[in-house]
One Martini backbone bead per residue (centre of mass of N, CA, C, O) as a GRO file, in nm:
protein
  399
    1MET     BB    1  -2.263  -1.259  -4.548
    2THR     BB    2  -2.204  -1.498  -4.315
    3ARG     BB    3  -2.290  -1.624  -4.018
    4SER     BB    4  -2.008  -1.721  -3.939
    5PHE     BB    5  -1.864  -1.460  -3.984
    6LEU     BB    6  -2.024  -1.290  -3.780
    7PHE     BB    7  -1.953  -1.465  -3.544
    8THR     BB    8  -1.649  -1.408  -3.552
    9ILE     BB    9  -1.659  -1.115  -3.506
   10ALA     BB   10  -1.820  -1.109  -3.245
   11PHE     BB   11  -1.617  -1.286  -3.090
   12SER     BB   12  -1.370  -1.098  -3.131
   13LEU     BB   13  -1.495  -0.852  -2.988
   14THR     BB   14  -1.536  -0.985  -2.720
   15LEU     BB   15  -1.230  -1.037  -2.669
   16VAL     BB   16  -1.147  -0.736  -2.680
   17ALA     BB   17  -1.330  -0.634  -2.453
   18SER     BB   18  -1.223  -0.822  -2.237
   19ALA     BB   19  -0.931  -0.730  -2.244
   20SER     BB   20  -0.993  -0.436  -2.184
   21ALA     BB   21  -1.120  -0.483  -1.909
   22GLN     BB   22  -0.869  -0.612  -1.775
   23VAL     BB   23  -0.685  -0.379  -1.799
   24THR     BB   24  -0.848  -0.181  -1.648
   25ALA     BB   25  -0.872  -0.349  -1.381
   26VAL     BB   26  -0.542  -0.357  -1.332
   27ASP     BB   27  -0.541  -0.029  -1.349
   28GLN     BB   28  -0.439  -0.005  -1.026
   29ALA     BB   29  -0.468   0.125  -0.686
   30VAL     BB   30  -0.548  -0.066  -0.375
   31THR     BB   31  -0.293  -0.004  -0.176
   32TYR     BB   32  -0.030  -0.033  -0.016
   33GLN     BB   33   0.196  -0.040  -0.269
   34ILE     BB   34  -0.075  -0.081  -0.474
   35ASN     BB   35  -0.072  -0.394  -0.391
   36PRO     BB   36  -0.130  -0.702  -0.220
   37THR     BB   37   0.209  -0.749  -0.219
   38HIS     BB   38   0.373  -0.466  -0.203
   39THR     BB   39   0.584  -0.395  -0.450
   40GLY     BB   40   0.536  -0.105  -0.602
   41ALA     BB   41   0.431  -0.213  -0.892
   42HIS     BB   42   0.366  -0.058  -1.228
   43ASN     BB   43   0.165  -0.058  -1.529
   44THR     BB   44   0.101   0.240  -1.730
   45PRO     BB   45  -0.006   0.420  -1.968
   46GLY     BB   46   0.219   0.696  -2.062
   47LEU     BB   47   0.417   0.683  -1.798
   48HIS     BB   48   0.681   0.910  -1.854
   49PRO     BB   49   0.948   1.052  -1.877
   50PRO     BB   50   0.865   1.340  -1.866
   51LEU     BB   51   0.682   1.546  -1.617
   52SER     BB   52   0.383   1.685  -1.543
   53LEU     BB   53   0.163   1.906  -1.405
   54LEU     BB   54  -0.178   1.848  -1.345
   55TRP     BB   55  -0.222   1.859  -1.015
   56SER     BB   56  -0.323   2.041  -0.701
   57VAL     BB   57  -0.415   1.961  -0.353
   58ASP     BB   58  -0.545   2.100  -0.058
   59LEU     BB   59  -0.662   1.914   0.243
   60GLY     BB   60  -0.541   2.035   0.551
   61GLY     BB   61  -0.395   1.752   0.575
   62MET     BB   62  -0.248   1.485   0.602
   63VAL     BB   63  -0.157   1.256   0.345
   64SER     BB   64  -0.229   0.974   0.191
   65TYR     BB   65  -0.242   0.707   0.030
   66PRO     BB   66  -0.350   0.653  -0.283
   67LEU     BB   67  -0.632   0.552  -0.468
   68ILE     BB   68  -0.692   0.389  -0.802
   69ALA     BB   69  -1.014   0.401  -0.962
   70GLY     BB   70  -1.240   0.471  -1.211
   71GLY     BB   71  -1.115   0.767  -1.235
   72LYS     BB   72  -1.025   0.772  -0.928
   73VAL     BB   73  -0.942   0.934  -0.611
   74PHE     BB   74  -0.852   0.796  -0.293
   75VAL     BB   75  -0.838   1.001   0.010
   76ILE     BB   76  -0.670   1.086   0.312
   77ALA     BB   77  -0.720   1.350   0.559
   78GLY     BB   78  -0.516   1.435   0.862
   79ASP     BB   79  -0.491   1.580   1.199
   80SER     BB   80  -0.443   1.761   1.487
   81SER     BB   81  -0.523   2.039   1.350
   82ILE     BB   82  -0.829   1.920   1.273
   83GLY     BB   83  -0.933   1.655   1.438
   84ASN     BB   84  -0.948   1.469   1.158
   85ASP     BB   85  -1.063   1.238   0.925
   86SER     BB   86  -1.087   1.232   0.561
   87LEU     BB   87  -1.283   1.135   0.274
   88TYR     BB   88  -1.199   1.119  -0.079
   89ALA     BB   89  -1.310   1.201  -0.420
   90LEU     BB   90  -1.121   1.228  -0.719
   91ASP     BB   91  -1.031   1.348  -1.003
   92ALA     BB   92  -0.772   1.217  -1.197
   93LYS     BB   93  -0.747   1.456  -1.417
   94THR     BB   94  -0.826   1.731  -1.207
   95GLY     BB   95  -0.899   1.707  -0.880
   96ALA     BB   96  -1.185   1.704  -0.846
   97THR     BB   97  -1.449   1.689  -0.642
   98LEU     BB   98  -1.690   1.425  -0.610
   99TRP     BB   99  -1.656   1.353  -0.297
  100GLY     BB  100  -1.668   1.510  -0.016
  101PRO     BB  101  -1.608   1.512   0.295
  102ILE     BB  102  -1.559   1.230   0.510
  103ILE     BB  103  -1.589   1.156   0.824
  104ILE     BB  104  -1.384   0.972   1.031
  105PRO     BB  105  -1.415   0.770   1.301
  106ASN     BB  106  -1.210   0.837   1.575
  107GLY     BB  107  -1.003   0.842   1.815
  108ALA     BB  108  -0.720   0.981   1.964
  109TYR     BB  109  -0.626   0.972   1.664
  110TRP     BB  110  -0.500   1.000   1.292
  111TRP     BB  111  -0.506   0.730   1.190
  112ALA     BB  112  -0.527   0.599   0.845
  113ALA     BB  113  -0.676   0.354   0.599
  114ALA     BB  114  -0.695   0.205   0.265
  115ALA     BB  115  -0.903   0.018   0.030
  116TYR     BB  116  -0.965  -0.159  -0.280
  117ASP     BB  117  -1.286  -0.324  -0.405
  118ASN     BB  118  -1.549  -0.374  -0.596
  119GLY     BB  119  -1.643  -0.062  -0.554
  120ARG     BB  120  -1.482  -0.033  -0.282
  121VAL     BB  121  -1.412   0.140   0.039
  122PHE     BB  122  -1.171   0.060   0.295
  123VAL     BB  123  -1.172   0.172   0.637
  124VAL     BB  124  -0.911   0.232   0.894
  125PRO     BB  125  -0.883   0.339   1.200
  126ASP     BB  126  -0.729   0.351   1.503
  127ALA     BB  127  -1.023   0.384   1.646
  128THR     BB  128  -1.268   0.387   1.868
  129SER     BB  129  -1.476   0.506   2.088
  130GLY     BB  130  -1.330   0.391   2.397
  131PHE     BB  131  -1.138   0.145   2.316
  132SER     BB  132  -1.308  -0.140   2.271
  133SER     BB  133  -1.260  -0.110   1.953
  134GLY     BB  134  -1.289  -0.159   1.617
  135ALA     BB  135  -1.305  -0.057   1.259
  136MET     BB  136  -1.487  -0.095   0.946
  137TYR     BB  137  -1.534   0.086   0.642
  138ALA     BB  138  -1.789   0.100   0.371
  139TYR     BB  139  -1.769   0.252   0.054
  140ASP     BB  140  -1.899   0.392  -0.219
  141ALA     BB  141  -1.728   0.487  -0.490
  142ALA     BB  142  -1.939   0.655  -0.649
  143THR     BB  143  -2.087   0.820  -0.371
  144GLY     BB  144  -1.992   0.765  -0.047
  145SER     BB  145  -2.168   0.558   0.071
  146LEU     BB  146  -2.257   0.388   0.349
  147LEU     BB  147  -2.275   0.041   0.377
  148TRP     BB  148  -2.075  -0.049   0.628
  149THR     BB  149  -2.006  -0.167   0.968
  150ALA     BB  150  -1.728  -0.305   1.139
  151THR     BB  151  -1.643  -0.499   1.413
  152LEU     BB  152  -1.332  -0.506   1.595
  153PRO     BB  153  -1.237  -0.728   1.812
  154SER     BB  154  -1.015  -0.719   2.122
  155GLN     BB  155  -0.914  -0.431   2.046
  156TYR     BB  156  -0.754  -0.067   2.049
  157LEU     BB  157  -0.532  -0.070   1.809
  158TYR     BB  158  -0.481   0.091   1.472
  159ASN     BB  159  -0.208   0.040   1.197
  160SER     BB  160  -0.327  -0.148   0.953
  161PRO     BB  161  -0.351  -0.170   0.642
  162PRO     BB  162  -0.564  -0.259   0.416
  163THR     BB  163  -0.664  -0.568   0.236
  164ALA     BB  164  -0.822  -0.652  -0.087
  165LEU     BB  165  -0.954  -0.987  -0.178
  166ASN     BB  166  -1.198  -1.192  -0.294
  167GLY     BB  167  -1.413  -1.037  -0.084
  168ILE     BB  168  -1.179  -0.963   0.127
  169ALA     BB  169  -1.091  -0.784   0.425
  170TYR     BB  170  -0.771  -0.697   0.578
  171THR     BB  171  -0.647  -0.679   0.918
  172ALA     BB  172  -0.523  -0.523   1.227
  173GLY     BB  173  -0.471  -0.555   1.589
  174ALA     BB  174  -0.406  -0.402   1.913
  175GLY     BB  175  -0.315  -0.462   2.285
  176GLY     BB  176  -0.416  -0.774   2.353
  177GLY     BB  177  -0.202  -0.837   2.166
  178GLY     BB  178  -0.328  -0.989   1.858
  179THR     BB  179  -0.522  -0.930   1.543
  180VAL     BB  180  -0.659  -1.090   1.268
  181TYR     BB  181  -0.885  -0.975   0.998
  182ALA     BB  182  -1.180  -1.099   0.822
  183VAL     BB  183  -1.382  -0.928   0.583
  184SER     BB  184  -1.674  -0.886   0.436
  185GLU     BB  185  -1.749  -0.698   0.159
  186THR     BB  186  -2.055  -0.713   0.156
  187ASN     BB  187  -2.145  -0.698   0.510
  188GLY     BB  188  -1.899  -0.709   0.749
  189THR     BB  189  -1.840  -0.983   0.821
  190VAL     BB  190  -1.655  -1.170   1.050
  191LEU     BB  191  -1.500  -1.454   0.941
  192TRP     BB  192  -1.213  -1.415   1.086
  193THR     BB  193  -0.964  -1.491   1.338
  194ALA     BB  194  -0.617  -1.408   1.461
  195GLY     BB  195  -0.350  -1.467   1.664
  196VAL     BB  196  -0.093  -1.222   1.750
  197ALA     BB  197   0.250  -1.077   1.760
  198ASN     BB  198   0.080  -0.754   1.796
  199GLY     BB  199  -0.075  -0.591   1.535
  200ASN     BB  200   0.130  -0.390   1.411
  201ASN     BB  201   0.199  -0.225   1.120
  202SER     BB  202   0.070  -0.467   0.905
  203SER     BB  203   0.005  -0.510   0.594
  204PRO     BB  204  -0.141  -0.739   0.429
  205VAL     BB  205  -0.047  -1.007   0.243
  206VAL     BB  206  -0.230  -1.111  -0.057
  207THR     BB  207  -0.356  -1.412  -0.180
  208ASN     BB  208  -0.506  -1.713  -0.277
  209THR     BB  209  -0.311  -1.873  -0.037
  210GLY     BB  210  -0.236  -1.603   0.145
  211VAL     BB  211  -0.161  -1.450   0.473
  212TYR     BB  212   0.062  -1.189   0.544
  213VAL     BB  213   0.248  -1.121   0.854
  214SER     BB  214   0.445  -0.867   1.058
  215TYR     BB  215   0.644  -0.849   1.357
  216VAL     BB  216   0.824  -0.814   1.604
  217CYS     BB  217   1.179  -0.980   1.600
  218PRO     BB  218   1.021  -1.167   1.423
  219ASN     BB  219   0.672  -1.212   1.363
  220VAL     BB  220   0.545  -1.464   1.136
  221TYR     BB  221   0.276  -1.505   0.904
  222ASP     BB  222   0.042  -1.770   0.773
  223PHE     BB  223  -0.272  -1.772   0.615
  224SER     BB  224  -0.587  -1.865   0.537
  225PRO     BB  225  -0.795  -1.670   0.359
  226LYS     BB  226  -1.077  -1.829   0.439
  227THR     BB  227  -1.010  -1.944   0.757
  228GLY     BB  228  -0.724  -1.887   0.924
  229ALA     BB  229  -0.536  -2.104   0.898
  230SER     BB  230  -0.243  -2.220   0.977
  231ILE     BB  231   0.062  -2.261   0.801
  232TRP     BB  232   0.276  -2.050   0.932
  233THR     BB  233   0.551  -1.986   1.180
  234TYR     BB  234   0.759  -1.721   1.292
  235SER     BB  235   0.918  -1.762   1.637
  236PRO     BB  236   1.169  -1.613   1.861
  237ALA     BB  237   1.055  -1.571   2.165
  238CYS     BB  238   0.927  -1.276   2.104
  239ASP     BB  239   0.792  -0.948   2.190
  240GLY     BB  240   0.606  -0.645   2.070
  241GLY     BB  241   0.590  -0.347   1.957
  242GLY     BB  242   0.532  -0.353   1.632
  243GLY     BB  243   0.587  -0.309   1.258
  244ASN     BB  244   0.582  -0.437   0.917
  245THR     BB  245   0.543  -0.442   0.593
  246PRO     BB  246   0.532  -0.680   0.378
  247VAL     BB  247   0.685  -0.861   0.094
  248LEU     BB  248   0.598  -1.015  -0.222
  249PHE     BB  249   0.845  -1.209  -0.417
  250GLY     BB  250   0.933  -1.489  -0.575
  251GLY     BB  251   0.849  -1.670  -0.311
  252LYS     BB  252   0.920  -1.422  -0.126
  253LEU     BB  253   0.956  -1.281   0.208
  254TYR     BB  254   0.974  -0.939   0.307
  255VAL     BB  255   1.116  -0.848   0.636
  256ARG     BB  256   1.078  -0.605   0.879
  257ASP     BB  257   1.252  -0.456   1.175
  258ALA     BB  258   1.301  -0.297   1.485
  259ILE     BB  259   1.496  -0.541   1.528
  260VAL     BB  260   1.798  -0.667   1.535
  261PHE     BB  261   1.884  -0.949   1.314
  262ASN     BB  262   2.172  -1.083   1.227
  263GLY     BB  263   2.264  -0.767   1.181
  264TYR     BB  264   1.968  -0.696   1.079
  265ASN     BB  265   1.634  -0.553   0.966
  266GLY     BB  266   1.609  -0.812   0.770
  267GLY     BB  267   1.407  -1.078   0.601
  268VAL     BB  268   1.417  -1.381   0.413
  269PHE     BB  269   1.137  -1.581   0.311
  270ASN     BB  270   0.988  -1.875   0.259
  271ALA     BB  271   0.644  -1.864   0.167
  272ALA     BB  272   0.585  -2.177   0.205
  273THR     BB  273   0.764  -2.242   0.495
  274GLY     BB  274   0.927  -2.000   0.673
  275ALA     BB  275   1.211  -1.988   0.596
  276LEU     BB  276   1.522  -1.858   0.658
  277LEU     BB  277   1.751  -1.725   0.414
  278SER     BB  278   1.798  -1.413   0.472
  279ASN     BB  279   1.941  -1.081   0.481
  280PHE     BB  280   1.870  -0.720   0.546
  281ASN     BB  281   1.859  -0.363   0.456
  282SER     BB  282   1.555  -0.154   0.535
  283ASN     BB  283   1.344   0.116   0.604
  284PHE     BB  284   1.182   0.036   0.357
  285ALA     BB  285   0.984  -0.086   0.135
  286PRO     BB  286   1.027  -0.300  -0.085
  287ALA     BB  287   1.095  -0.322  -0.448
  288PHE     BB  288   0.951  -0.481  -0.757
  289ALA     BB  289   1.102  -0.559  -1.084
  290ASN     BB  290   1.231  -0.724  -1.335
  291GLY     BB  291   1.429  -0.883  -1.127
  292THR     BB  292   1.424  -0.626  -0.934
  293GLY     BB  293   1.550  -0.487  -0.624
  294LEU     BB  294   1.468  -0.253  -0.346
  295TYR     BB  295   1.669  -0.093  -0.105
  296THR     BB  296   1.590   0.144   0.162
  297GLU     BB  297   1.748   0.423   0.283
  298THR     BB  298   1.794   0.746   0.368
  299ASN     BB  299   2.101   0.721   0.201
  300LEU     BB  300   2.000   0.456   0.020
  301ILE     BB  301   2.006   0.271  -0.286
  302THR     BB  302   1.955  -0.085  -0.355
  303ALA     BB  303   2.019  -0.275  -0.625
  304PHE     BB  304   1.898  -0.609  -0.718
  305ASN     BB  305   1.926  -0.942  -0.792
  306VAL     BB  306   1.686  -1.187  -0.711
  307THR     BB  307   1.862  -1.443  -0.787
  308SER     BB  308   2.166  -1.359  -0.677
  309GLY     BB  309   2.193  -1.069  -0.499
  310ALA     BB  310   2.332  -0.870  -0.673
  311THR     BB  311   2.450  -0.570  -0.715
  312THR     BB  312   2.365  -0.311  -0.966
  313TRP     BB  313   2.297  -0.044  -0.790
  314THR     BB  314   2.338   0.296  -0.664
  315ALA     BB  315   2.190   0.552  -0.456
  316ALA     BB  316   2.174   0.901  -0.369
  317PRO     BB  317   2.107   1.179  -0.234
  318ALA     BB  318   2.114   1.479  -0.199
  319THR     BB  319   2.266   1.713  -0.041
  320GLY     BB  320   2.086   1.734   0.261
  321ASP     BB  321   1.918   1.489   0.197
  322SER     BB  322   1.631   1.241   0.211
  323TYR     BB  323   1.476   0.970   0.222
  324SER     BB  324   1.085   0.943   0.270
  325SER     BB  325   1.017   0.665   0.092
  326ALA     BB  326   0.889   0.436  -0.073
  327PRO     BB  327   0.927   0.290  -0.354
  328ILE     BB  328   0.837   0.310  -0.701
  329ILE     BB  329   0.746   0.111  -1.006
  330VAL     BB  330   0.709   0.270  -1.336
  331ASN     BB  331   0.780   0.171  -1.632
  332GLY     BB  332   1.099   0.148  -1.536
  333THR     BB  333   1.063   0.358  -1.292
  334VAL     BB  334   1.204   0.513  -1.014
  335TYR     BB  335   1.021   0.637  -0.734
  336ILE     BB  336   1.104   0.903  -0.488
  337GLY     BB  337   1.105   1.057  -0.180
  338THR     BB  338   1.180   1.360   0.012
  339ASN     BB  339   1.239   1.569   0.284
  340LEU     BB  340   1.251   1.835   0.072
  341GLY     BB  341   1.027   1.760  -0.175
  342ASN     BB  342   1.135   1.548  -0.372
  343LEU     BB  343   1.114   1.387  -0.688
  344VAL     BB  344   1.268   1.095  -0.773
  345GLY     BB  345   1.430   0.946  -1.079
  346TYR     BB  346   1.505   0.601  -1.196
  347THR     BB  347   1.657   0.366  -1.376
  348LEU     BB  348   1.614   0.048  -1.323
  349SER     BB  349   1.858  -0.088  -1.490
  350THR     BB  350   2.095   0.162  -1.392
  351GLY     BB  351   2.040   0.431  -1.201
  352LYS     BB  352   1.965   0.660  -1.358
  353LYS     BB  353   1.911   0.995  -1.337
  354ILE     BB  354   1.582   1.154  -1.463
  355LEU     BB  355   1.464   1.301  -1.200
  356SER     BB  356   1.353   1.634  -1.053
  357MET     BB  357   1.088   1.734  -0.831
  358ALA     BB  358   0.914   1.981  -0.683
  359MET     BB  359   0.638   1.967  -0.436
  360GLY     BB  360   0.655   2.203  -0.187
  361ALA     BB  361   0.693   1.963   0.015
  362SER     BB  362   0.718   1.730   0.229
  363ILE     BB  363   0.786   1.373   0.216
  364GLN     BB  364   0.594   1.169   0.445
  365ALA     BB  365   0.638   0.805   0.372
  366GLY     BB  366   0.637   0.600   0.601
  367ASP     BB  367   0.597   0.289   0.806
  368GLY     BB  368   0.583   0.348   1.087
  369ASP     BB  369   0.500   0.377   1.434
  370THR     BB  370   0.202   0.561   1.383
  371TYR     BB  371  -0.071   0.814   1.491
  372ALA     BB  372  -0.062   1.110   1.365
  373SER     BB  373  -0.136   0.995   1.070
  374PRO     BB  374  -0.179   0.896   0.778
  375GLN     BB  375  -0.102   0.661   0.560
  376SER     BB  376   0.164   0.691   0.348
  377GLY     BB  377   0.225   0.731  -0.030
  378LEU     BB  378   0.281   0.622  -0.325
  379ALA     BB  379   0.113   0.634  -0.667
  380ALA     BB  380   0.004   0.437  -0.956
  381ALA     BB  381  -0.239   0.503  -1.234
  382GLN     BB  382  -0.410   0.578  -1.507
  383GLY     BB  383  -0.167   0.792  -1.597
  384VAL     BB  384  -0.084   0.852  -1.283
  385LEU     BB  385   0.120   1.035  -1.041
  386LEU     BB  386   0.118   1.023  -0.683
  387VAL     BB  387   0.197   1.284  -0.436
  388PRO     BB  388   0.255   1.319  -0.099
  389ALA     BB  389   0.277   1.666   0.035
  390SER     BB  390   0.166   1.671   0.317
  391THR     BB  391  -0.142   1.850   0.235
  392LYS     BB  392  -0.062   1.756  -0.050
  393LEU     BB  393  -0.177   1.645  -0.380
  394VAL     BB  394   0.019   1.527  -0.650
  395ALA     BB  395  -0.006   1.532  -1.009
  396LEU     BB  396   0.136   1.329  -1.268
  397GLY     BB  397   0.215   1.373  -1.632
  398PHE     BB  398   0.038   1.422  -1.929
  399LYS     BB  399  -0.096   1.687  -2.123
   0.00000   0.00000   0.00000
């Protein structure tokens, strides 16, 4: 066997290992609606209906959207009934507790949310004691050890789920106006801040070139990820409390608002320029995959072609029930939770209903302006679909 032949084999094996590592690295759910652009879409091997119950755990408080990485599930649970929020790491295959509960320092309320990146879990609670500032906490994903605490200055109310990418974790706070924060994942240094109106309830969309947030009216912003310099702003000369997480797909930013504008509660913006292109209605964060978008209200899912805007199918919940979560799209199947505690699945291409499973408790996973419990939502990665149902986290997949 020649040296060149051996080198070729070694090089080929290196490429295969590298490709495998890359596949593993991207098979994660790292923030609200799975990814930093909040599209709610993910492909993960082997996760197709019919699904079976893998495990279920009751964490004693209302359950957040889960993060999935490195074979672990990171989840926050808490509400007024237990008086605090706690962070857990669970085994993705069995639901066994790997570390935690770690009590998260909260202010007067029980909202909290998290993001994952580079082996760390970043947690933002509603406020810090005394309401003089906010905080972000970084925990080692392997051990749960607290790595650093960052002070988020100038505001006193926080309910914007963090998003972490390229070594920086982003969030926002409200109180006196609003502030967007960029925090170093390495040591918790606040790298930059930017003023906004008004900093509530908008998990930043983050890409290599932009940080997008949106607040009531709507006030919509795009900042440089590294410097915080303003790229564009859409401001209709009004402001107020509240906001909603935007979604970025196909060069367009989908923004929802608590105030109806142009007869709708949502607007589609050119992500490069900030120009308002069109309007839509959706109570929950839109989801996108394979050229199809989903707008969801409590009584209706509308699937549409993202190029033409034409409706491709619609679906409604069972009589007496209502949709109560943003949808996610996994391997070509749409999953959504209902108020009566059912997980419903539809084929993305046709809208055919192919799944309905009772989770045993109501699925309350909207992203409205609330401080009563951790931010909730569905998630999927690494072959498991996770559903927060009241105080339970339910895992579905193949046995």
